[in-house]
C-alpha positions as CSV (number, residue, x, y, z in Angstrom):
1,M,-9.1,24.9,3.2
2,A,-10.8,22.5,5.5
3,V,-10.5,18.9,4.5
4,M,-14.3,18.3,4.6
5,T,-14.9,21.1,2.1
6,D,-12.1,20.0,-0.3
7,R,-14.1,18.2,-2.9
8,K,-11.2,17.3,-5.1
9,L,-9.4,15.7,-2.2
10,L,-12.5,13.8,-1.0
11,A,-13.2,12.6,-4.5
12,L,-9.6,11.3,-4.8
13,G,-10.0,9.6,-1.4
14,M,-13.2,7.9,-2.6
15,L,-11.4,6.5,-5.6
16,T,-8.6,5.3,-3.4
17,M,-11.1,3.6,-1.1
18,L,-12.9,1.8,-3.9
19,R,-9.7,0.6,-5.7
20,S,-8.2,-0.6,-2.4
21,S,-11.5,-2.4,-1.6
22,A,-11.1,-4.4,-4.8
23,S,-7.8,-5.7,-3.6
24,Y,-9.0,-6.3,0.0
25,I,-11.9,-8.4,-1.3
26,A,-9.6,-11.0,-2.7
27,L,-6.6,-10.5,-0.3
28,P,-7.7,-12.9,2.5
29,V,-8.2,-15.8,0.0
30,L,-5.4,-15.4,-2.5
31,A,-2.5,-16.7,-0.4
32,L,-4.5,-19.6,1.0
33,H,-5.9,-20.5,-2.5
34,F,-2.5,-20.6,-4.1
35,N,-1.0,-22.5,-1.1
36,Q,-3.3,-25.4,-1.9
37,R,-1.3,-26.0,-5.1
38,F,2.1,-24.5,-4.4
39,S,4.6,-24.3,-1.5
40,A,4.8,-21.3,0.9
41,V,7.8,-19.9,-1.0
42,E,6.1,-20.2,-4.5
43,T,2.9,-18.7,-3.1
44,S,4.8,-15.8,-1.6
45,I,6.5,-15.2,-5.0
46,I,3.1,-15.0,-6.8
47,I,1.8,-12.6,-4.1
48,A,5.0,-10.5,-4.2
49,V,5.5,-10.3,-8.0
50,P,3.1,-7.2,-8.4
51,T,5.8,-5.1,-6.6
52,V,8.6,-6.1,-9.0
53,F,7.7,-3.8,-11.8
54,P,7.4,-0.6,-9.8
55,V,10.8,-1.3,-8.3
56,F,12.6,-0.8,-11.6
57,F,10.1,1.2,-13.6
58,G,8.0,3.2,-11.1
59,Y,9.1,6.5,-12.6
60,L,7.4,5.4,-15.9
61,G,4.1,6.1,-14.2
62,H,5.1,9.8,-14.3
63,Y,6.3,9.5,-17.9
64,F,3.2,7.7,-19.0
65,S,0.8,10.1,-17.3
66,E,2.6,13.0,-18.9
67,R,1.9,11.5,-22.4
68,A,-1.5,10.0,-21.8
69,G,-3.0,12.3,-19.2
70,G,-3.9,11.5,-15.6
71,R,-7.4,10.2,-16.1
72,L,-6.5,7.9,-19.0
73,S,-3.5,6.6,-17.1
74,M,-5.7,5.7,-14.2
75,R,-8.2,3.9,-16.4
76,I,-5.5,2.0,-18.2
77,S,-4.1,0.9,-14.8
78,L,-7.5,-0.4,-13.8
79,A,-7.9,-2.3,-17.1
80,L,-4.6,-4.0,-16.4
81,D,-5.7,-4.9,-12.9
82,I,-8.9,-6.5,-14.3
83,L,-6.7,-8.5,-16.7
84,A,-4.5,-9.7,-13.9
85,Y,-7.4,-10.8,-11.7
86,L,-8.9,-12.6,-14.6
87,G,-5.6,-14.5,-14.9
88,Y,-5.8,-15.4,-11.2
89,S,-9.2,-17.0,-11.8
90,I,-8.3,-18.8,-15.1
91,F,-4.8,-20.1,-14.7
92,G,-3.5,-22.9,-12.6
93,N,0.1,-22.8,-13.8
94,F,2.7,-21.1,-11.5
95,Y,4.4,-19.1,-14.3
96,L,1.1,-17.9,-15.8
97,L,-0.1,-16.8,-12.3
98,A,3.3,-15.0,-11.8
99,A,2.7,-13.3,-15.2
100,S,-0.7,-12.2,-14.1
101,S,0.9,-10.7,-10.9
102,F,3.4,-9.0,-13.1
103,I,0.6,-7.3,-15.0
104,S,-0.9,-6.2,-11.7
105,G,2.5,-4.7,-11.0
106,V,2.5,-2.6,-14.2
107,A,-0.9,-1.3,-13.2
108,R,0.4,-0.3,-9.8
109,A,3.5,1.4,-11.4
110,I,1.1,3.6,-13.4
111,W,-1.5,4.3,-10.6
112,E,0.7,5.2,-7.6
113,P,2.8,8.1,-8.9
114,V,-0.2,9.8,-10.6
115,T,-2.5,9.6,-7.6
116,K,0.2,10.5,-5.0
117,S,1.1,13.6,-7.0
118,L,-2.6,14.6,-7.0
119,F,-2.7,14.2,-3.2
120,A,0.5,16.1,-2.8
121,F,-1.0,19.1,-4.6
122,S,-4.2,19.2,-2.5
123,E,-5.1,22.6,-1.2
124,S,-5.5,21.1,2.2
125,G,-1.8,20.4,2.5
126,A,0.3,17.3,1.9
127,D,0.1,16.0,5.5
128,A,-3.7,16.2,5.7
129,A,-4.1,14.9,2.1
130,F,-2.0,11.8,2.6
131,R,-3.9,11.0,5.8
132,V,-7.2,11.2,3.9
133,R,-5.6,8.8,1.5
134,Y,-4.9,6.3,4.3
135,I,-8.4,6.8,5.7
136,G,-9.7,5.7,2.3
137,I,-7.4,2.6,2.5
138,C,-8.6,1.9,6.0
139,A,-12.2,2.1,5.0
140,A,-11.4,-0.3,2.2
141,G,-9.8,-2.6,4.7
142,V,-13.2,-2.8,6.5
143,A,-15.4,-3.2,3.4
144,G,-13.2,-5.6,1.5
145,P,-12.8,-8.3,4.1
146,L,-16.4,-8.0,5.1
147,I,-17.4,-8.7,1.5
148,C,-14.8,-11.5,1.3
149,A,-16.1,-13.1,4.6
150,F,-19.7,-12.9,3.3
151,L,-18.8,-14.4,-0.1
152,S,-16.8,-17.2,1.6
153,H,-20.1,-18.8,2.6
154,Y,-20.7,-19.4,-1.2
155,S,-17.2,-19.7,-2.6
156,R,-13.6,-19.8,-1.4
157,F,-12.2,-17.9,-4.4
158,A,-14.3,-17.4,-7.5
159,Y,-16.9,-14.9,-6.1
160,Q,-14.2,-12.9,-4.4
161,I,-12.3,-12.4,-7.7
162,A,-15.5,-11.5,-9.5
163,A,-16.4,-8.9,-6.9
164,A,-12.9,-7.5,-7.1
165,I,-13.1,-7.2,-10.9
166,A,-16.6,-5.5,-10.6
167,T,-15.1,-2.9,-8.2
168,F,-12.2,-2.1,-10.5
169,V,-14.8,-1.5,-13.3
170,L,-16.8,0.8,-11.0
171,V,-13.6,2.9,-10.2
172,G,-13.0,3.2,-14.0
173,I,-16.5,4.5,-14.5
174,L,-16.2,7.0,-11.7
175,T,-12.7,8.3,-12.5
176,P,-13.7,10.9,-15.1
177,R,-16.2,12.5,-12.7
178,A,-14.0,12.2,-9.6
179,V,-10.9,13.5,-11.2
180,P,-11.9,16.4,-13.5
181,F,-8.5,18.0,-13.3
182,A,-5.1,17.2,-14.7
183,P,-2.2,15.8,-12.7
184,Q,0.5,18.2,-11.6
185,N,3.0,17.0,-14.2
186,K,0.7,18.4,-17.0
187,A,-0.4,21.4,-15.2
188,N,0.5,22.6,-11.7
189,S,-2.9,22.9,-10.0
190,A,-1.6,25.8,-7.9
191,R,0.1,27.8,-10.6
192,G,-0.9,26.3,-13.9
193,A,2.8,25.9,-14.8
194,K,3.6,23.2,-17.3
195,V,6.2,20.7,-16.3
196,R,8.4,18.7,-18.6
197,E,11.0,16.4,-17.3
198,T,13.5,14.3,-19.2
199,L,13.7,10.8,-17.8
200,N,17.3,10.1,-18.5
201,P,19.8,8.5,-16.1
202,A,21.6,11.8,-15.4
203,N,18.3,13.5,-14.4
204,I,17.4,10.6,-12.1
205,A,20.8,10.5,-10.5
206,A,20.6,14.2,-9.8
207,I,17.6,13.7,-7.4
208,L,19.4,11.0,-5.4
209,S,20.4,13.3,-2.5
210,P,21.6,11.7,0.8
211,K,18.2,12.5,2.4
212,F,16.3,11.0,-0.5
213,V,18.5,7.8,-0.5
214,S,18.0,7.5,3.3
215,A,14.3,7.8,2.8
216,L,14.4,5.1,0.1
217,V,16.4,2.7,2.1
218,G,14.2,3.2,5.3
219,G,11.0,2.9,3.3
220,T,12.3,-0.3,1.7
221,L,13.0,-1.9,5.1
222,V,9.7,-0.8,6.5
223,Y,7.9,-2.3,3.5
224,M,9.8,-5.6,3.9
225,A,8.2,-6.0,7.3
226,F,4.8,-4.3,6.6
227,S,4.2,-6.5,3.5
228,Q,4.3,-9.7,5.7
229,F,1.0,-8.8,7.4
230,E,-1.1,-8.5,4.2
231,S,0.5,-11.3,2.2
232,V,2.0,-14.1,4.3
233,F,0.3,-13.6,7.6
234,P,-2.7,-15.8,6.6
235,L,-0.1,-18.7,6.3
236,F,1.2,-17.7,9.7
237,L,-2.4,-17.9,11.2
238,D,-3.0,-21.2,9.4
239,K,-0.4,-22.8,11.7
240,Y,-2.6,-22.0,14.7
241,F,-6.2,-21.7,13.5
242,E,-8.5,-24.1,11.6
243,D,-10.3,-21.3,9.6
244,A,-7.5,-18.9,8.8
245,V,-9.6,-17.0,6.2
246,K,-12.1,-15.8,8.8
247,I,-9.5,-15.1,11.4
248,F,-7.5,-13.0,9.0
249,S,-10.6,-11.2,7.7
250,T,-11.5,-10.4,11.3
251,L,-8.0,-9.0,12.0
252,L,-8.0,-7.0,8.8
253,I,-11.4,-5.4,9.8
254,V,-10.1,-4.6,13.3
255,N,-6.9,-3.2,11.7
256,S,-8.9,-1.0,9.4
257,V,-11.5,0.3,11.9
258,V,-8.8,1.1,14.5
259,S,-6.6,2.7,11.9
260,A,-9.4,4.9,10.5
261,L,-10.3,6.1,14.0
262,L,-6.7,6.7,15.0
263,Q,-6.1,8.6,11.7
264,V,-9.0,10.9,12.4
265,C,-7.8,11.5,16.0
266,Y,-4.3,12.2,14.7
267,M,-5.6,14.8,12.2
268,W,-7.7,16.4,15.0
269,I,-4.8,16.5,17.4
270,A,-2.3,17.8,14.8
271,G,-4.8,20.4,13.8
272,G,-5.1,19.2,10.2
273,A,-2.9,21.1,7.8
274,G,-2.6,24.1,10.1
275,R,0.0,22.7,12.6
276,R,3.5,21.5,12.0
277,V,4.3,18.1,13.4
278,N,7.7,16.6,14.2
279,N,7.8,13.9,11.4
280,R,10.9,12.2,12.9
281,L,9.1,11.7,16.2
282,V,6.1,10.4,14.5
283,I,8.1,7.8,12.5
284,L,10.0,6.6,15.6
285,S,6.8,6.3,17.7
286,G,5.1,4.4,15.0
287,S,8.0,2.1,14.5
288,A,8.0,1.3,18.3
289,A,4.3,0.4,17.9
290,F,5.1,-2.0,15.0
291,I,7.8,-3.7,17.0
292,A,5.5,-4.1,20.1
293,A,2.8,-5.6,17.9
294,Y,5.0,-8.2,16.4
295,G,6.2,-9.1,19.9
296,L,2.6,-9.9,20.8
297,F,2.2,-11.9,17.6
298,I,5.2,-14.1,18.7
299,A,3.4,-14.7,22.0
300,G,-0.1,-15.2,20.4
301,G,-0.1,-18.9,19.6
302,S,-3.8,-19.9,19.2
303,R,-5.2,-17.1,21.5
304,L,-7.2,-14.8,19.2
305,Y,-7.5,-12.0,21.7
306,I,-3.7,-11.6,21.7
307,Y,-3.7,-11.0,18.0
308,I,-6.6,-8.5,18.3
309,I,-4.6,-6.5,20.8
310,G,-1.5,-6.8,18.7
311,V,-3.4,-5.6,15.6
312,C,-4.7,-2.6,17.5
313,I,-1.1,-1.6,18.4
314,Y,0.0,-2.4,14.8
315,S,-2.7,0.0,13.6
316,L,-1.2,2.8,15.6
317,G,2.2,2.1,13.9
318,E,0.5,2.1,10.5
319,V,-1.3,5.4,11.2
320,L,1.9,7.1,12.2
321,V,4.6,5.6,9.9
322,M,3.0,5.0,6.5
323,P,1.7,8.5,5.7
324,A,4.8,10.0,7.4
325,M,7.0,8.3,4.8
326,D,5.1,10.1,2.0
327,V,5.1,13.4,3.9
328,A,8.9,13.0,4.2
329,L,9.2,12.5,0.4
330,D,7.0,15.5,-0.2
331,A,9.3,17.7,1.9
332,I,12.3,16.5,-0.2
333,A,10.7,16.8,-3.6
334,P,10.7,20.3,-5.2
335,E,7.5,21.6,-6.7
336,G,7.0,20.6,-10.3
337,K,8.8,17.3,-9.8
338,K,6.5,15.6,-7.3
339,A,5.4,12.8,-9.6
340,L,9.0,12.2,-10.7
341,Y,10.2,11.8,-7.1
342,Y,7.2,9.6,-6.2
343,G,7.9,7.5,-9.3
344,V,11.5,7.0,-8.5
345,A,10.6,6.3,-4.9
346,E,8.6,3.3,-6.1
347,I,12.0,1.5,-5.8
348,R,11.0,1.1,-2.2
349,S,8.5,-1.5,-3.5
350,I,11.4,-3.9,-3.6
351,G,10.5,-4.3,0.1
352,F,7.0,-5.5,-0.9
353,T,8.7,-8.1,-3.2
354,A,11.5,-9.3,-0.9
355,G,9.4,-9.2,2.3
356,P,6.8,-11.8,1.5
357,I,9.3,-14.1,-0.2
358,L,11.7,-13.9,2.7
359,A,8.9,-14.4,5.2
360,G,7.5,-17.4,3.3
361,A,11.0,-18.9,3.3
362,I,11.5,-18.4,7.0
363,L,8.0,-19.7,7.7
364,Q,8.8,-22.9,5.7
365,I,12.3,-23.6,7.0
366,A,12.1,-22.1,10.5
367,S,9.1,-21.1,12.5
368,P,6.3,-18.4,12.8
369,S,8.2,-16.7,15.6
370,A,11.3,-16.4,13.5
371,M,9.2,-14.7,10.8
372,C,8.0,-12.1,13.3
373,A,11.5,-11.6,14.7
374,A,12.7,-10.8,11.2
375,A,9.9,-8.2,10.8
376,I,11.0,-6.6,14.1
377,L,14.5,-6.2,12.9
378,F,13.4,-4.6,9.6
379,F,11.1,-2.1,11.4
380,A,13.9,-1.1,13.7
381,A,16.4,-0.6,10.9
382,G,13.9,1.2,8.8
383,A,13.1,3.6,11.6
384,L,16.8,4.5,11.9
385,F,17.2,5.3,8.2
386,L,13.9,7.2,8.0
387,S,14.7,9.4,11.0
388,A,18.2,10.0,9.5
389,G,16.6,11.3,6.3
390,E,14.5,13.9,8.2
């Protein structure tokens, strides 16, 4: 089935775009807002906390959706996100803000396995489906920062949070219409076969094959480097630019536009779902692009055009590596256990937790260049593990 005629896939891509837009609306201002009250390390902890819960309990997204159903699980996730963002707007205490971020992490632990399993069972094929997912995220990366930049003329924080909450509400309203089918762990969309999996330690241990473990370690390392750009990078830019919010918003828009265009080009070159691609080569090529981009960031200083060139190269790495990691997991996970594998694979999110904290610490005690050098090392090591798991 052609992607453009796959209505279920396009509807799921639209939900992904809207939900990601909510995060991107607030993303450019969150770190800078918290950094006015707290140190770079404390700010990084608040930003990174949402990834803690999926690290240890990501598989519960599968378990929860099996009991509550896919659509209800998604709407509960959105309700928790709204609660978390309300906390960001109300609280000024570090621990209460961290608790709000923890709630956001619970929401993510529910949302990610359910939606990824739906993408995996698309009739257009896993590779094409996950790239549609990333096109949705890229589109959100354009719309969100644009809205954030517009609202920054009126508010540095409050309006962005309000707009993010309104977008979460909109996704909740649209979910029943956009997802009129059950997730694969209640009914396999291809065969209608019911799946029931026991989430005990023995069952989880049984899926930890060498390939799966290698994919988990590689993904964790990549996430440690990748998370720096969307969380701590505004603090990096604040060292060189007077208005880091506008600069970061501009770079996010460039990143998203270039990523979306490159993603479409990739799907056209690869022939959509109809042509087999060498996933290992894709991962290695994308990792090389990430490393080259961070090399340019080290040399950027206060020259905006260097960062724009670097972000364009960074976008190529994102287009190649990020969907390829999910495609690799899809190849490892047997049918009927997709959501379970994606749930356990959320342990990779420890990279999203450790990455910003480590980057914030390096930025505080060393230098911006040292932070970028650490990212280069993580991308290189992650590429080795991911290619070994192929």
